[in-house]
C-alpha positions in Angstrom: -8.7 11.1 -17.1 -5.3 11.3 -15.1 -4.3 7.6 -15.0 -1.3 6.0 -13.2 -0.2 2.6 -14.6 2.2 0.5 -12.4 4.2 -2.1 -14.3 5.2 -5.1 -11.9 6.9 -7.5 -14.4 9.6 -8.0 -11.9 7.2 -8.2 -8.9 7.5 -5.2 -6.5 8.6 -4.1 -2.9 7.6 -1.1 -1.0 10.9 0.8 -1.4 11.0 0.0 -5.2 7.4 1.3 -5.7 8.3 4.4 -3.6 11.4 5.0 -5.6 9.4 4.9 -8.9 6.7 7.3 -7.4 9.2 9.7 -6.2 10.4 10.3 -9.8 6.8 11.6 -10.9 5.6 13.2 -7.7 5.9 16.9 -7.2 9.5 17.8 -6.0 8.2 19.4 -2.6 6.4 16.2 -1.9 9.5 14.2 -2.2 11.3 16.7 0.1 8.5 16.4 2.7 8.8 12.6 2.4 12.3 12.7 3.5 11.3 14.9 6.4 8.6 12.6 7.8 9.1 12.1 11.5 9.0 8.4 11.7 10.8 7.4 15.0 14.4 6.3 14.3 13.9 6.4 10.5 15.6 8.3 7.8 14.4 8.2 4.1 16.6 9.2 1.2 16.3 8.8 -2.6 19.4 7.5 -4.3 20.1 7.2 -7.9 21.1 3.8 -9.3 21.1 1.6 -12.5 19.9 -1.9 -13.4 20.9 -3.2 -16.7 21.8 0.2 -17.9 18.4 1.6 -16.8 18.6 4.5 -14.3 16.2 4.7 -11.5 15.7 5.6 -7.9 16.4 3.4 -4.9 14.5 4.7 -1.8 16.9 4.1 0.9 15.2 3.5 4.2 17.5 3.5 7.4 16.4 2.5 10.9 18.8 3.7 13.5 21.2 4.3 10.7 20.8 0.7 9.3 19.1 -0.4 6.2 17.5 -3.9 6.8 19.6 -5.7 4.1 22.8 -4.5 5.9 22.1 -6.6 9.1 24.3 -9.5 9.5 21.4 -11.8 10.1 17.5 -11.7 9.9 14.7 -12.3 12.3 11.6 -14.3 12.3 9.1 -11.4 12.0 6.3 -13.2 13.8 6.3 -13.5 17.6 4.2 -14.4 20.4 3.4 -12.2 23.3 5.6 -14.6 25.4 8.7 -14.6 23.0 12.1 -14.5 24.6 15.1 -12.7 23.3 17.7 -15.4 23.2 20.6 -15.5 20.7 19.1 -18.0 18.4 17.6 -16.2 15.3 15.6 -18.4 12.9 15.0 -17.6 9.1 15.6 -14.3 7.6 13.6 -11.5 6.1 14.1 -8.5 3.9 13.5 -4.8 4.8 9.8 -5.4 4.8 9.8 -8.2 7.4 9.3 -10.8 4.9 11.3 -13.8 3.6 13.4 -13.3 0.4 15.8 -16.0 -0.8 17.1 -17.3 -4.0 16.1 -20.9 -5.0 19.9 -22.0 -5.1 21.0 -22.7 -1.7 24.4 -23.8 -2.5 25.9 -20.5 -1.7 27.2 -19.5 1.6 25.4 -16.1 1.2 21.8 -16.3 0.0 20.5 -13.2 -1.7 16.9 -12.0 -1.5 15.2 -10.3 -4.4 15.9 -6.9 -3.2 18.6 -7.2 -0.5 21.4 -9.4 0.7 21.7 -11.4 3.9 24.6 -13.4 5.5 23.2 -16.4 7.0 26.4 -17.6 8.6 25.7 -16.2 12.0 28.9 -17.4 13.9 29.2 -17.6 17.8 31.0 -14.3 18.0 28.4 -12.1 16.4 28.0 -8.7 17.8 24.4 -7.8 18.5 24.6 -4.1 17.4 20.8 -3.6 16.9 18.0 -3.8 19.3 15.5 -6.6 20.1 12.5 -4.3 20.4 9.4 -5.6 18.8 6.3 -3.8 17.7 2.6 -4.9 17.9 -0.3 -3.4 15.8 -1.2 -1.0 18.6 2.3 0.6 18.5 2.2 0.7 14.6 -1.3 2.4 14.8 0.2 5.0 17.4 3.1 5.7 15.2 1.0 6.3 12.0 -1.5 8.4 14.0 1.3 10.8 15.2 2.6 11.5 11.7 2.3 14.9 10.1 0.3 13.7 7.0 -3.3 14.1 6.0 -6.2 11.8 7.5 -6.6 10.2 4.2 -2.9 9.2 4.0 -3.2 7.8 7.6 -6.2 5.8 6.8 -4.9 4.2 3.7 -1.6 3.5 5.2 -3.1 1.8 8.3 -5.3 -0.3 5.9 -2.3 -1.5 4.2 -0.4 -2.4 7.4 -3.4 -4.1 8.8 -3.7 -6.1 5.8 -0.1 -7.4 6.4 -1.0 -8.2 9.9 -4.2 -9.9 9.0 -2.4 -12.1 6.6 0.2 -13.0 9.2 -2.7 -13.7 11.6 -4.4 -16.0 9.2 -1.1 -17.8 8.2 -0.1 -18.5 12.0 -3.5 -18.9 13.3 -3.3 -16.1 15.9 -5.3 -13.0 16.7 -4.0 -10.1 14.8 -3.2 -8.1 17.9 -0.7 -11.0 19.0 1.4 -10.6 15.8 4.7 -8.8 16.5 7.2 -7.4 14.2 11.0 -6.8 14.9 11.8 -3.1 15.2 13.8 -2.6 12.2 11.5 -4.6 9.9 8.4 -3.0 11.3 9.6 0.7 11.2 11.0 0.1 7.7 7.7 -1.2 6.5 5.9 1.7 8.1 8.1 4.0 6.1 7.3 2.1 2.9 3.6 2.0 3.5 3.3 5.6 4.7 5.7 6.9 1.9 3.8 5.3 -0.9 0.5 6.5 0.3 2.0 10.0 0.8 3.3 10.1 -2.7 0.1 8.8 -4.2 -1.8 11.6 -2.4 0.5 14.1 -3.9 0.4 12.7 -7.5 -3.5 12.5 -7.0 -4.4 10.1 -10.0 -7.9 9.7 -10.9 -7.4 6.0 -11.7 -4.8 3.5 -10.8 -4.2 0.5 -12.9 -1.7 -2.3 -11.9 -0.3 -5.0 -14.1 -0.8 -8.6 -13.2 1.8 -9.4 -10.4 4.9 -11.5 -11.0 5.5 -13.3 -7.6 8.7 -15.2 -8.8 9.2 -18.9 -8.4 11.2 -21.5 -6.5 11.3 -21.5 -2.6 11.8 -19.0 0.2 13.4 -19.9 3.6 11.5 -18.9 6.6 11.6 -19.8 10.4 10.0 -23.2 9.8 12.1 -24.3 6.7 11.7 -23.9 2.9 8.3 -22.8 1.6 7.2 -22.4 -2.1 6.9 -18.8 -3.7 4.6 -17.0 -3.1 5.3 -17.0 0.6 2.1 -17.8 2.8 1.6 -14.2 3.8 1.7 -13.0 0.3 -0.5 -15.7 -1.0 -3.1 -14.7 1.6 -2.9 -11.0 0.6 -3.4 -12.0 -3.0 -6.5 -13.8 -2.8 -8.9 -12.5 -5.4 -6.2 -10.7 -7.3 -4.3 -11.8 -10.6 -0.8 -12.9 -10.3 1.7 -15.4 -11.9 5.0 -17.1 -11.6 7.8 -16.2 -14.0 10.9 -18.1 -14.9 13.3 -16.1 -12.5 13.9 -18.0 -9.2 13.3 -16.3 -5.8 10.6 -14.2 -4.2 9.9 -11.2 -6.4 6.7 -9.8 -4.7 7.0 -9.0 -1.1 4.0 -9.1 1.3 4.2 -5.3 1.9 4.4 -4.7 -1.9 1.5 -7.0 -2.4 -0.6 -5.2 0.4 0.2 -1.8 -1.1 -0.8 -2.7 -4.7 -4.0 -4.6 -3.8 -5.2 -1.7 -1.7 -4.5 1.2 -4.2 -5.5 -0.5 -7.5 -8.8 0.4 -9.0 -8.2 -2.5 -11.4 -5.6 -4.9 -12.7 -4.8 -5.3 -16.4 -2.7 -4.1 -19.4 -1.6 -0.6 -19.9 -4.5 1.3 -21.5 -4.3 3.6 -24.4 -3.0 6.8 -22.8 -0.8 9.8 -23.5 2.1 9.4 -21.1 3.5 12.5 -19.6 5.7 11.1 -16.9 7.7 7.9 -16.1 9.4 6.7 -13.1 11.7 3.8 -12.3 12.2 2.2 -8.9 15.1 -0.1 -8.5 15.9 -2.9 -6.1 19.4 -3.9 -4.9 19.6 -7.4 -6.4 21.2 -7.9 -9.8 20.0 -10.2 -12.4 22.3 -10.8 -15.6 19.7 -10.3 -18.3 16.7 -8.6 -16.6 16.4 -5.1 -15.0 15.2 -5.4 -11.3 12.9 -2.5 -11.5 9.3 -1.2 -11.1 8.1 1.3 -13.6 5.1 3.8 -13.4 3.5 5.7 -16.2 1.3 8.8 -15.5 -0.8 10.3 -18.3 -4.1 11.2 -19.7 -6.4 8.2 -20.7 -8.7 9.2 -23.5 -12.1 8.1 -24.2 -12.7 6.2 -21.0 -16.2 7.4 -20.3 -17.7 4.2 -18.9 -16.7 1.7 -16.4 -18.2 -1.3 -14.5 -18.9 -1.1 -10.8 -21.2 -2.9 -8.4 -23.1 -1.8 -5.3 -23.1 -3.9 -2.2 -26.0 -3.0 0.2 -27.3 -4.2 3.4 -30.0 -3.1 5.9 -28.9 -2.6 9.5 -30.8 -1.8 12.5 -28.6 -2.9 15.5 -25.4 -0.9 15.3 -24.4 2.4 17.0 -23.3 5.5 15.2 -19.8 4.9 16.4 -19.8 1.3 15.0 -21.2 2.4 11.6 -18.6 5.3 11.4 -15.8 2.8 12.0 -17.2 0.4 9.5 -17.2 3.2 6.9 -13.6 4.2 7.7 -12.4 0.6 7.3 -14.2 0.1 4.0 -12.8 3.2 2.5 -9.3 2.4 3.8 -9.6 -1.0 2.0 -10.2 0.6 -1.3 -14.0 1.0 -1.6 -14.8 3.9 -4.1 -17.6 5.2 -2.0 -19.5 4.3 1.2 -22.7 5.8 2.5 -25.6 5.3 4.7 -29.3 6.1 3.9 -31.9 6.4 6.6 -34.7 3.7 6.3 -37.6 2.1 8.4 -37.5 -1.7 8.8 -39.9 -4.2 10.1 -41.3 -3.8 13.6 -41.2 0.0 13.0 -37.3 0.1 13.6 -35.4 3.0 12.4 -32.4 1.7 10.6 -29.9 2.5 7.9 -29.1 1.1 4.5 -25.4 0.6 3.9 -24.1 1.2 0.3 -20.6 0.3 -0.8 -19.5 1.2 -4.4 -16.5 -0.7 -5.7 -15.0 -2.2 -8.8 -16.5 -5.4 -10.1 -13.4 -7.4 -9.3 -13.4 -6.1 -5.7 -16.9 -7.2 -4.7 -15.9 -10.5 -2.9 -13.2 -8.8 -0.9 -15.6 -6.0 0.0 -18.4 -8.4 0.9 -16.0 -9.9 3.4 -15.1 -6.6 4.8 -18.9 -5.8 5.2 -19.5 -9.0 7.1 -16.4 -8.5 9.4 -17.4 -4.9 10.5 -21.1 -5.0 10.5 -23.8 -7.1 12.0 -25.6 -7.8 8.8 -26.2 -11.5 7.8 -27.0 -10.8 4.1 -25.5 -8.5 1.4 -27.3 -7.5 -1.9 -25.1 -7.1 -5.1 -26.0 -5.2 -8.1 -23.8 -4.5 -11.2 -23.8 -1.2 -12.8 -22.3 0.4 -16.0 -21.2 3.9 -14.9 -20.9 6.9 -17.1 -17.9 9.0 -16.1 -16.5 12.4 -17.0 -12.9 12.6 -17.9 -11.1 14.0 -15.0 -7.6 15.8 -14.7 -5.9 17.9 -12.0 -4.1 21.2 -12.3 -2.5 23.5 -9.7 -3.0 27.2 -9.6 -2.1 29.6 -6.8 -0.9 26.7 -4.7 -4.3 25.1 -4.8 -5.0 21.9 -6.8 -8.2 21.8 -8.9 -10.0 18.9 -10.1 -11.4 19.4 -13.6 -14.1 17.1 -15.2 -15.0 17.2 -18.8 -17.3 15.3 -21.2 -20.8 15.0 -22.5 -20.8 18.8 -23.2 -19.9 19.7 -19.6 -16.8 21.1 -17.9 -16.5 21.5 -14.1 -13.8 22.8 -11.9 -13.5 22.3 -8.3 -10.7 23.2 -5.7 -9.5 20.3 -3.5 -11.0 20.7 -0.1 -7.7 19.6 1.6 -5.8 22.3 -0.1 -8.4 24.9 0.8 -8.6 23.9 4.4 -4.7 24.0 4.7 -4.7 27.5 3.2 -7.5 28.8 5.6 -5.8 27.4 8.6 -2.4 28.7 7.4 -3.8 32.2 6.9 -6.3 32.1 9.9 -9.2 32.6 7.5 -12.5 30.9 7.0 -13.1 28.6 4.2 -15.5 31.0 2.6 -12.8 33.8 2.5 -10.4 31.5 0.6 -13.0 30.4 -1.9 -13.9 34.1 -2.5 -10.2 35.0 -3.1 -9.8 32.3 -5.6 -12.8 33.5 -7.5 
């Protein structure tokens, strides 16, 4: 089984994780990442070191500026009736979120991954725009990118998780949440970039270590708040995390949203034969601790059973469009499978049975999603132990093949997305491409 393990002993931010994944992703995928046509955004991997450990810092520039290079920050949450005066409250990192050291005696507070100058001054030159993006604009940007639909759906699910957390924290509808242009476009790059690289790496299972959120306080528009910041705490509901000894915010809301979406489970690194490792680095320096995220890719042996649960509900009053949207949202949120079965309900009503397969630790979060996106008033839960074949991926003739082995069986199947891309590129039918591969 091709397993990806993500080690978050120093928390995580979107650019750090993207840097780590870029070191184990196919070279052509990293090149394509740097060419993604996100408006006003440039992405470039840059080599660096932390405590003597080499790694990659994924540099994301919006209109030529990295977020941490701005002379002051913004409160990333805005009402529809916000005005653009010259008083900026709080500060945020490149992912629109608050990052400050617990020691506020310095003139320049440093966040976990970036540095900010809080001495604004009266003669400050406003050299960057005051444009703000709402969720509708973010959806349109993601929809227009040259990436697969699965990448778009996963990226949109991550970004909406951030907006939902902000909505819960501020007590406003999600569509009223606005993000400053630099922070929002930077976060789009982080979210899409990570989803794109994961799609290229194509692991069968993703395991994430318990998350270190840091400790101390973080400054925001309304004053000092304890770590984790409110949005991060909202995102982490139902997931394992802890506070380490280091002061400051180590886990950003964007990092939290990405990891809680992609993880199949949280825990220690399993017994696996590691074939590739990657290191992503932040910009802040600690005297004795390397500010890095590490990833390990390899084959996990002997993992032929896992625990899953099925959530099911009978539904007789939703349209096909509504059911389709619910399925898309559940899959984007991390469900392992979602399907509908035709049934007959009382009063001779044609209906469907919704089935959602998810990890045992994900059941409560998935149930919340089912209640949100369907009309059901009750959900059944059933736990299962699942037998699984060991899975791996190999590439031949420019096509990825999924190989499944175990219990005396071996199967090999070409990835549909690769087959479809080849068929369109060569103006052939899917059948013709399959025959050529035979």
